[in-house]
C-alpha positions as CSV (number, residue, x, y, z in Angstrom):
1,M,-55.3,-6.3,-32.0
2,S,-56.7,-4.5,-35.2
3,K,-60.5,-4.2,-35.6
4,A,-60.1,-6.9,-38.5
5,N,-58.1,-9.4,-36.0
6,R,-60.6,-8.6,-33.3
7,L,-63.4,-9.6,-35.6
8,V,-61.4,-12.8,-36.9
9,F,-61.0,-13.9,-33.3
10,S,-64.5,-13.2,-32.2
11,L,-66.2,-15.0,-35.1
12,F,-63.7,-18.0,-34.8
13,S,-64.6,-17.9,-31.0
14,A,-68.2,-18.1,-31.7
15,A,-67.9,-20.6,-34.5
16,S,-66.3,-22.9,-32.0
17,A,-68.9,-23.1,-29.8
18,V,-71.4,-23.9,-32.7
19,A,-69.1,-26.5,-34.3
20,L,-69.1,-28.4,-31.1
21,Q,-72.5,-29.0,-31.5
22,L,-73.2,-29.2,-35.1
23,V,-70.5,-31.9,-36.6
24,A,-71.9,-35.4,-36.4
25,V,-73.7,-36.0,-40.1
26,D,-75.1,-39.5,-41.5
27,V,-72.5,-40.5,-44.3
28,S,-72.4,-43.4,-47.0
29,A,-69.2,-43.5,-48.7
30,A,-65.6,-43.0,-47.9
31,G,-66.0,-44.3,-44.3
32,F,-66.9,-41.4,-42.3
33,R,-65.2,-38.5,-44.0
34,L,-66.7,-35.3,-45.0
35,P,-64.9,-33.9,-48.2
36,N,-67.2,-30.8,-48.7
37,Q,-66.1,-27.6,-46.9
38,D,-66.9,-24.9,-49.3
39,A,-70.1,-24.4,-51.4
40,Y,-68.0,-23.0,-54.4
41,A,-65.8,-26.2,-54.1
42,T,-68.5,-28.6,-53.5
43,S,-70.4,-27.2,-56.6
44,R,-67.6,-28.4,-58.6
45,G,-67.8,-32.2,-57.4
46,S,-65.0,-30.7,-54.7
47,A,-62.3,-30.7,-57.5
48,F,-60.7,-27.8,-56.2
49,V,-57.4,-28.6,-54.9
50,A,-55.5,-26.9,-58.2
51,T,-57.8,-23.9,-58.0
52,A,-58.0,-23.1,-54.3
53,D,-58.3,-19.5,-54.9
54,N,-60.2,-18.2,-51.7
55,A,-60.1,-18.3,-48.2
56,S,-61.1,-22.5,-48.2
57,A,-57.7,-23.0,-49.7
58,V,-57.1,-23.6,-45.8
59,Y,-58.5,-26.9,-46.0
60,Y,-58.2,-27.5,-49.5
61,N,-54.8,-26.8,-50.6
62,P,-52.9,-24.0,-48.4
63,A,-50.5,-23.2,-51.1
64,G,-53.3,-21.8,-53.2
65,L,-53.3,-18.7,-50.1
66,G,-51.0,-16.4,-52.0
67,Q,-53.7,-16.0,-54.9
68,L,-55.6,-13.9,-52.8
69,E,-55.6,-10.0,-53.1
70,S,-56.5,-9.2,-49.7
71,E,-57.5,-10.4,-46.1
72,E,-60.7,-12.4,-46.5
73,I,-62.7,-14.2,-43.7
74,R,-65.2,-17.2,-45.2
75,L,-68.0,-19.2,-43.0
76,G,-70.7,-21.5,-44.1
77,S,-72.5,-24.4,-43.4
78,Y,-73.4,-28.0,-45.1
79,L,-76.6,-29.1,-44.4
80,I,-77.2,-33.0,-45.0
81,D,-80.7,-34.8,-45.6
82,F,-79.6,-38.6,-45.7
83,D,-82.5,-41.2,-46.0
84,V,-81.0,-44.7,-45.4
85,G,-83.1,-47.7,-45.8
86,A,-82.7,-51.2,-45.3
87,E,-84.8,-54.4,-46.6
88,I,-84.3,-57.5,-45.0
89,S,-86.3,-60.5,-45.2
90,G,-88.8,-58.6,-47.1
91,V,-89.1,-56.0,-44.2
92,D,-88.1,-52.3,-44.5
93,Y,-86.5,-50.3,-42.2
94,S,-85.5,-46.8,-42.0
95,N,-82.6,-44.7,-39.9
96,N,-84.3,-42.2,-38.1
97,N,-83.2,-39.3,-40.2
98,K,-82.7,-35.6,-39.3
99,V,-81.4,-32.8,-41.2
100,Q,-77.8,-32.4,-39.8
101,A,-75.2,-29.7,-40.3
102,A,-71.3,-28.9,-40.2
103,P,-70.1,-25.7,-40.1
104,Q,-66.6,-24.2,-41.9
105,M,-64.9,-21.1,-41.1
106,F,-61.4,-19.9,-42.8
107,Y,-59.4,-16.9,-42.5
108,A,-56.7,-16.1,-45.1
109,N,-54.0,-13.5,-44.8
110,P,-52.1,-13.5,-48.0
111,G,-48.5,-11.8,-48.5
112,E,-45.9,-11.5,-51.3
113,R,-44.0,-14.7,-50.6
114,F,-45.4,-15.9,-47.4
115,S,-49.0,-16.4,-46.5
116,W,-50.7,-18.0,-44.1
117,G,-54.7,-19.0,-42.5
118,L,-56.8,-20.4,-39.9
119,G,-59.5,-23.2,-40.5
120,L,-62.3,-24.4,-38.2
121,Y,-63.8,-27.2,-39.7
122,A,-65.6,-30.9,-39.7
123,P,-63.4,-33.1,-41.9
124,F,-65.3,-36.4,-40.4
125,G,-68.5,-37.0,-38.9
126,L,-70.8,-39.6,-38.6
127,G,-74.4,-39.7,-37.2
128,N,-76.5,-42.6,-37.9
129,E,-79.6,-43.9,-35.4
130,W,-81.8,-47.2,-36.3
131,P,-84.5,-48.4,-34.5
132,S,-84.4,-51.2,-32.0
133,S,-86.8,-53.2,-33.8
134,T,-84.4,-54.4,-36.8
135,P,-82.7,-57.8,-37.0
136,F,-79.1,-56.1,-36.5
137,R,-79.7,-54.2,-33.1
138,T,-77.0,-56.1,-31.4
139,I,-74.5,-55.0,-34.1
140,T,-76.0,-51.1,-34.1
141,E,-78.6,-48.9,-32.8
142,K,-76.8,-45.7,-32.8
143,A,-72.9,-44.8,-34.0
144,K,-72.3,-40.9,-33.9
145,I,-68.9,-39.2,-33.7
146,D,-68.3,-35.6,-33.7
147,Y,-64.8,-34.3,-35.0
148,V,-63.8,-30.7,-35.0
149,T,-60.6,-29.4,-36.5
150,F,-58.6,-26.3,-35.8
151,S,-55.9,-25.8,-38.3
152,P,-53.3,-23.2,-38.6
153,V,-51.7,-23.1,-41.9
154,G,-48.9,-21.1,-44.3
155,S,-47.6,-21.2,-47.5
156,F,-44.3,-20.2,-49.2
157,Q,-44.0,-18.8,-52.9
158,V,-40.8,-20.9,-54.0
159,S,-41.1,-19.0,-57.7
160,E,-43.7,-17.3,-59.5
161,Q,-45.0,-20.9,-60.7
162,L,-44.3,-22.9,-57.8
163,T,-45.7,-22.5,-54.2
164,L,-45.6,-25.0,-51.3
165,G,-47.9,-25.3,-48.3
166,F,-47.8,-26.5,-44.5
167,G,-49.9,-26.5,-41.6
168,L,-51.1,-28.4,-38.5
169,T,-54.3,-29.7,-37.4
170,Y,-55.8,-30.2,-33.5
171,N,-58.5,-32.4,-33.7
172,Y,-61.2,-32.9,-30.6
173,T,-63.6,-35.6,-31.3
174,K,-66.8,-37.1,-29.2
175,L,-67.8,-40.9,-29.6
176,D,-71.3,-41.8,-28.7
177,I,-72.1,-45.8,-29.2
178,R,-75.5,-47.7,-28.5
179,Q,-76.2,-51.1,-29.3
180,G,-78.1,-54.5,-28.1
181,I,-76.5,-57.0,-26.4
182,G,-78.6,-60.0,-27.2
183,F,-79.2,-61.6,-23.7
184,A,-82.7,-60.3,-23.3
185,P,-85.3,-58.0,-25.2
186,G,-84.5,-54.3,-24.9
187,D,-80.8,-55.0,-23.6
188,R,-77.8,-52.7,-24.6
189,I,-74.7,-51.3,-24.3
190,T,-74.1,-47.5,-24.4
191,V,-70.5,-45.8,-25.1
192,A,-69.5,-42.2,-24.3
193,A,-66.2,-40.9,-24.8
194,R,-63.9,-38.3,-26.1
195,D,-60.1,-37.4,-27.1
196,T,-57.9,-34.8,-28.7
197,G,-55.0,-35.5,-31.4
198,M,-53.0,-33.4,-33.7
199,G,-51.9,-33.9,-37.1
200,Y,-49.9,-32.4,-39.9
201,L,-50.5,-31.8,-43.5
202,G,-48.3,-30.4,-46.6
203,S,-49.5,-29.4,-50.2
204,I,-48.5,-28.1,-53.4
205,L,-49.4,-25.6,-56.4
206,W,-47.6,-25.3,-59.6
207,Q,-48.9,-23.1,-62.2
208,P,-46.7,-23.4,-65.2
209,S,-48.9,-21.2,-67.1
210,E,-52.2,-19.3,-67.1
211,R,-54.2,-22.4,-68.7
212,H,-52.8,-25.0,-66.4
213,S,-52.6,-25.6,-62.9
214,Y,-51.5,-28.7,-60.7
215,G,-52.2,-29.3,-56.7
216,A,-51.8,-31.9,-54.2
217,T,-52.7,-31.7,-50.6
218,Y,-51.4,-34.7,-48.1
219,R,-52.8,-35.1,-44.7
220,S,-51.4,-37.3,-42.0
221,S,-53.3,-39.9,-39.9
222,V,-54.2,-39.0,-36.1
223,E,-54.3,-41.8,-33.5
224,H,-57.4,-41.1,-31.1
225,E,-57.2,-43.0,-27.4
226,Y,-61.2,-42.1,-26.6
227,E,-61.6,-42.2,-22.8
228,G,-64.9,-42.4,-21.3
229,V,-67.5,-44.6,-19.9
230,T,-69.7,-47.6,-20.5
231,N,-73.4,-48.4,-19.3
232,V,-74.9,-52.0,-19.5
233,S,-78.5,-52.3,-19.0
234,L,-78.3,-55.6,-17.0
235,A,-75.3,-54.1,-14.9
236,P,-75.6,-51.2,-12.6
237,G,-73.3,-48.3,-12.7
238,E,-70.8,-46.9,-15.0
239,L,-67.4,-48.0,-16.1
240,G,-64.5,-46.2,-17.4
241,T,-63.6,-47.5,-21.0
242,S,-61.2,-46.6,-23.8
243,L,-61.0,-47.1,-28.0
244,N,-58.0,-46.8,-30.1
245,L,-59.1,-45.6,-33.3
246,E,-57.0,-44.1,-36.0
247,V,-58.2,-41.8,-38.5
248,P,-56.7,-42.2,-41.8
249,D,-54.1,-40.3,-43.9
250,Y,-55.5,-38.6,-47.1
251,L,-53.7,-37.7,-50.0
252,V,-55.7,-35.4,-53.1
253,L,-54.0,-34.9,-56.4
254,G,-55.8,-32.3,-59.0
255,Y,-55.3,-30.7,-62.5
256,S,-57.0,-27.6,-63.7
257,F,-57.2,-26.6,-67.3
258,R,-58.4,-23.0,-68.3
259,P,-59.3,-23.1,-71.9
260,D,-60.3,-19.2,-71.4
261,R,-60.4,-16.7,-68.7
262,R,-63.8,-17.5,-67.7
263,T,-63.9,-21.1,-67.6
264,N,-62.3,-23.6,-65.0
265,I,-62.3,-27.6,-65.8
266,E,-60.8,-29.7,-63.0
267,F,-60.0,-33.4,-62.2
268,N,-59.1,-34.6,-58.8
269,V,-58.6,-38.0,-57.4
270,E,-58.6,-38.5,-53.8
271,W,-57.3,-41.7,-51.7
272,G,-57.7,-42.4,-48.3
273,G,-55.8,-45.0,-46.2
274,W,-58.9,-46.6,-44.4
275,S,-56.9,-49.8,-44.6
276,T,-55.1,-49.2,-41.5
277,V,-58.1,-48.5,-39.1
278,G,-58.1,-52.7,-38.3
279,T,-60.2,-53.9,-35.4
280,P,-60.4,-51.4,-32.6
281,I,-61.3,-53.0,-29.3
282,L,-63.6,-51.2,-26.8
283,T,-61.8,-52.2,-23.0
284,G,-62.9,-52.2,-19.5
285,T,-66.8,-52.8,-20.0
286,A,-69.1,-54.8,-17.8
287,L,-69.1,-57.4,-20.6
288,G,-65.1,-57.5,-21.2
289,D,-63.6,-56.2,-23.9
290,I,-65.5,-55.9,-27.3
291,P,-64.0,-55.8,-30.6
292,Y,-65.1,-53.8,-33.5
293,P,-64.3,-55.2,-36.8
294,F,-64.0,-52.4,-39.4
295,E,-61.0,-53.9,-41.4
296,W,-61.9,-51.7,-44.1
297,Q,-60.0,-50.9,-47.2
298,D,-58.8,-47.9,-49.0
299,D,-61.2,-45.5,-50.6
300,Y,-60.5,-43.5,-53.7
301,I,-63.2,-40.3,-54.5
302,Y,-63.2,-39.4,-58.2
303,E,-64.4,-35.8,-58.9
304,L,-64.7,-33.5,-61.7
305,G,-66.1,-29.9,-61.8
306,V,-66.5,-27.2,-64.4
307,S,-67.0,-23.4,-63.6
308,R,-67.8,-20.9,-65.8
309,V,-68.3,-16.9,-65.5
310,Y,-71.4,-15.2,-67.1
311,G,-71.8,-11.7,-66.0
312,D,-71.6,-11.0,-62.3
313,Y,-72.1,-14.9,-61.6
314,I,-70.0,-18.2,-61.5
315,Y,-72.4,-21.4,-62.3
316,S,-70.7,-24.5,-61.6
317,I,-71.5,-28.3,-62.1
318,G,-69.7,-31.2,-61.0
319,Y,-70.0,-35.1,-60.5
320,D,-68.1,-37.2,-58.0
321,F,-67.9,-41.3,-57.2
322,N,-67.3,-42.4,-53.8
323,K,-65.9,-45.7,-53.5
324,A,-66.9,-47.5,-50.4
325,V,-64.4,-48.4,-47.7
326,Q,-66.5,-51.2,-46.0
327,T,-66.3,-54.9,-47.1
328,E,-69.3,-56.8,-47.3
329,T,-67.6,-59.6,-44.5
330,F,-67.5,-56.7,-42.0
331,Y,-70.7,-54.6,-43.4
332,N,-72.1,-52.5,-40.7
333,P,-75.6,-50.3,-41.3
334,A,-74.0,-47.8,-38.6
335,V,-72.2,-46.3,-41.5
336,S,-74.1,-47.7,-44.2
337,D,-71.5,-47.3,-46.7
338,T,-71.9,-47.6,-50.4
339,D,-70.6,-46.8,-53.9
340,S,-72.3,-43.6,-54.4
341,H,-72.5,-41.0,-57.3
342,W,-73.2,-37.4,-56.3
343,L,-74.6,-34.6,-59.0
344,N,-73.6,-31.4,-57.9
345,L,-74.7,-27.8,-59.1
346,G,-73.8,-24.3,-57.5
347,V,-73.8,-20.5,-58.2
348,A,-71.2,-17.9,-56.7
349,S,-70.7,-14.0,-56.8
350,E,-67.7,-12.4,-56.2
351,G,-67.5,-8.6,-55.3
352,E,-65.0,-6.2,-54.2
353,R,-65.8,-6.4,-50.9
354,F,-67.9,-9.7,-50.2
355,E,-68.9,-12.9,-51.8
356,W,-71.1,-15.9,-51.6
357,A,-71.5,-19.4,-53.0
358,I,-74.5,-21.8,-52.8
359,S,-74.5,-25.6,-53.9
360,Y,-76.7,-28.7,-54.1
361,Q,-75.9,-32.1,-54.3
362,Y,-78.1,-35.0,-55.1
363,G,-76.6,-38.5,-54.4
364,K,-78.3,-42.1,-54.8
365,S,-77.0,-45.4,-54.5
366,R,-78.2,-49.2,-53.7
367,R,-75.8,-52.2,-52.0
368,E,-77.1,-55.8,-51.7
369,V,-75.0,-57.4,-48.7
370,D,-75.0,-61.5,-48.8
371,E,-72.1,-62.3,-47.0
372,A,-71.8,-60.7,-44.0
373,L,-70.5,-62.3,-40.8
374,T,-73.0,-63.4,-37.9
375,N,-72.0,-62.0,-34.5
376,A,-72.2,-63.9,-31.3
377,A,-76.2,-62.8,-31.0
378,G,-76.7,-64.6,-34.4
379,E,-77.4,-61.7,-36.2
380,S,-75.9,-60.1,-39.3
381,A,-76.2,-57.4,-41.4
382,N,-77.2,-59.1,-44.7
383,G,-80.0,-57.3,-46.7
384,I,-80.6,-54.8,-49.3
385,Y,-79.4,-51.0,-48.6
386,R,-80.4,-47.7,-50.5
387,L,-79.6,-44.3,-49.7
388,T,-81.2,-41.2,-50.9
389,A,-79.5,-37.8,-50.1
390,H,-80.0,-34.1,-50.6
391,T,-77.3,-31.6,-49.3
392,F,-77.3,-27.7,-49.3
393,Q,-74.6,-25.7,-48.7
394,F,-73.8,-21.9,-48.4
395,S,-70.6,-19.9,-47.9
396,L,-70.1,-16.2,-47.1
397,G,-66.9,-14.3,-47.7
398,M,-65.6,-10.9,-46.5
399,K,-62.6,-9.2,-47.7
400,F,-60.8,-6.7,-45.7
């Protein structure tokens, strides 16, 4: 094993251990998807599928790997500070907000016609906790989903203008749920479960000229059958339980226009098939089978980014709009899903051996829910929900 490959293996092993601890983050749109996997791409509003010119192409568009000039390893972390507030009957409540992190790591090995790479990242995640004093505690007190993906990918250059990408995803996920029952003050049920699952992806990069580039990436859905235990405060002991949940498929389409060698303008549209989630059922609890009515709708994310080189630095600005997937009828504060607008800024530098990028996002949204269903305990999620978010991301790259 070469020195470079030993370094890659060691870094991936260390990153795997860290990733399993740092992947649940509070989200507010696009279900519980995390589209931000690289600081440079994030600073462009995540409009990167038609550019994909660093090692994070492993995630955004593997067909872009052949553009790299040498082996490259790239790692980073997405730091998120979310504040979600609920106003219900004139009383304000706030989620137990904490700064959370989602790490990423990518390795790329470009060739003349065939290129390959490896990725370790968190494409989904959820970490939201509300105080037990809320009037919706029987709907949710805590919801946490950890999700880590290991992905080997490859690309094949069909012609000078056209490259195809492909790959697999191996996904490890944990589920942690807590909610009130409604029979007595302080009663609750807790769920701890986990699962693994496989998926696949395909992509394309078409560059008919230096100024124009088109890209697309499709990720398959992954079906998970969580297996674990439940605890009910009114009944002693643990019981084995299971819950089936399908993580949806995603399609990203993008166009990049380069009016000159220093400027890159890109627009992307992302579609997610969240309508297939339906109503997962938690089975085997002391309370019988418990349905979780998602009944979400498909989501769209619209992304626009501009980058320009000035001297030794690349400055970027981006905007993205995330369409909420939760309907008003089945609104659940566990996800706190809203239509949200995001402003993105960043700076990057690329040297002969090392490269780095940093980005900042600001998000703000408001949603008023008036027609949420009332559950068997007589509670609903009706109210006004507000989001304020700040995120920071860094990426560091090394070329061999």
